[in-house]
C-alpha angles and dihedrals in degrees: 000000000000123000087248093055090047093049089049092052090048092049093049091051091050090050093051089051090052092054091048091047089052089055092047092049093052092043091055092045091240093154095159087061093044099070089048087067087070131075117248089265095035121150126216121183143151135216138177112242091238088062095043096098091051094043093234102159123193088223141341125207115195124192133355094291092060091040090055090049088054090050091048089052093050091046089052092048091050095055086090121065111276134177117265115264125211123190124202120195121199147155093042110188119184097207099179128016124174101166099271102027130060139178113204138179125194138161126238137191125183133200132202120215115196125212086259091058098250112147124203135169108257110181141352129196151110136277120221107193142179113199134188129198114238133174087271094050133263117348134186113256088174133003119185115187110204109197118210096223136092092223133029119262110262091251101041094166099101125105118254 
């Protein structure tokens, strides 16, 4: 195995860990840590798959200021009792990797668990990410959340 192959395997592992870390941070409602996963000019947006071709996003946050506002919104929403949310990330595919930049696609599904213990599938979709390597590790330059639904869930206030 060449040094290039080894470096690529290490980078792919680090990228996977970044995606898993994202899920853990959102599941634990650590929103002040959430925006730190993005670059200074990072972009976070969500879109329904039916609007993908036309590029009609539900929202787009650009830069740390917008990302911090998104985190503050989530923190305000979570002041009331909410069901527990669990994200699962799978089918991670590193499409392009040039050492410090990566394009990644992955699938997600999230479940809600109520205080009574009832569990229900909450959302399913895909992440389309562009990541860059920084001194602190891999960060999101862009994260597009593609929701596999024709309409938003009734309580579309949760982080994806």
